[in-house]
N, C-alpha and C positions, 0 to 999 in steps of 0.2 A: 747419536749426536757422538757417543762417548769417540767414534774412530777415529771420527774429526777433532781428536784433542790430542793427536799425538803423531807418531812417526807417517800415520795415511791422512795425513788434512790434505795433503795440495793434489793428493789421487781422489777425493770425497769429492772436493771441491769440481773438480776435473767433470766428473759423474754429473754433479747435479747441473753443471755449465750445460753440460751438453745436454741432459736431459729436459732440462727448461727452455735450449736455442729449439729444439728438435719438433716440442710440444707445446708452445708460449699460452695454446688456450685452455687446455686441460687443465681445470679447479681442483678439480679434487687430486691430482699430482702436485700441482705448489702448493696446497694446502702442505701433505704431509712433508715434499721438500724443505719449504719454509721450517715448518716442528724441528727439521734436523740438520738444520742449514744456521750453524752458531755465527754467522757474517748478518743475520737475522734476527739475533738478538742485544737487547741492547739491555741497562741496571735501569730501575727505576725507582729500584732500594734498597734499603736495610732493613732484614730482618733478623732475630735474635740468632739465628745460626749459622746468620750467612748472607747473601744478598738472592735481590727479590729482579727476575729479567724476564724479559715479553720478546715476541717475536713480533720485530714490521714488517706490517702485510701491504701489498701493496692495493692500490686505490680498492678496484675493482675485486679486491677479494675484502676487503674494508667493506661493502656492500651489501656481499654477500653475508658476513657477520652478522651488519645489521638489523640485514633484513629477516634473518633466522632468530635475530631476539625480539624482534616483533613479532615476527610467527607463533613461539613461545610461549610470549606473554599472552597471548591469549589462551593458546591453547594447553598450559599449565594446569590454573583454576579448575579446566571442564576435567581432564587428566585426573588431576587430582581428585578431585568429587566423584568417578566414574572408580576407583579403585579401593575412594571411602565404602565408596555400596556395596563391590563385588565382596568387597572385606564382608561387610554387615551380611550380610547374604549367606554369605558362609560359614560365620558366627564365629570370625577371624579379629581377632585384636591388630591395632597396627596403624 
């Protein structure tokens, strides 16, 4: 994103737009490009040393994020318990 803040702004936006138009269904790249495209950011609040910004995702990407949140909510306690038990078996703390 830093390059899009300076003299290369127009070039960076052109590259992002071209890739998005040529690969409209590639979700992995769309997530990555959204994170580097400053046009997709909005200010959502202020913090002590600056501002808090958040990306605005397209609807289909929002659905992917929500599905992953649900999956993680289910699997996180299981993963945590498995890690804890492995550490206990190895006589480690943590």
